[in-house]
C-alpha positions in Angstrom: 0.0 -0.1 0.0 1.2 3.4 -1.1 1.9 5.9 2.0 2.4 9.5 1.3 5.8 10.7 2.1 8.2 13.6 0.9 10.6 16.2 2.2 10.8 19.9 2.3 13.5 21.9 0.4 14.6 25.5 -0.1 12.2 25.3 -3.5 9.2 23.6 -1.9 7.8 20.2 -0.9 9.2 17.2 -2.9 6.4 14.6 -2.8 6.5 11.0 -3.8 4.0 9.7 -6.0 2.7 6.2 -6.0 4.2 5.2 -9.5 7.4 6.4 -8.1 8.2 9.9 -9.7 8.6 12.9 -7.6 6.9 16.3 -7.8 7.5 19.6 -6.4 4.6 21.2 -4.7 4.7 24.6 -2.8 3.4 22.9 0.7 3.0 19.6 2.1 -0.8 20.4 2.2 -1.0 20.8 -1.8 0.9 17.3 -2.1 -1.9 15.8 0.1 -4.5 17.6 -2.2 -2.9 16.2 -5.3 -2.7 12.8 -4.2 -6.4 12.9 -2.7 -7.8 14.3 -6.3 -5.4 11.5 -8.3 -7.0 8.8 -5.8 -10.7 10.3 -6.8 -10.2 10.1 -10.6 -8.7 6.6 -10.4 -11.6 5.1 -8.4 
């Protein structure tokens, strides 16, 4: 099962996606919102 994780950098928050890619977000909250939207579309 995928567990959201990432880390904060000077450019923003690097979040790992379920397919193994990394994406840059402004905040950890944006990362969580993106994951929630992606999960809704997949369902």
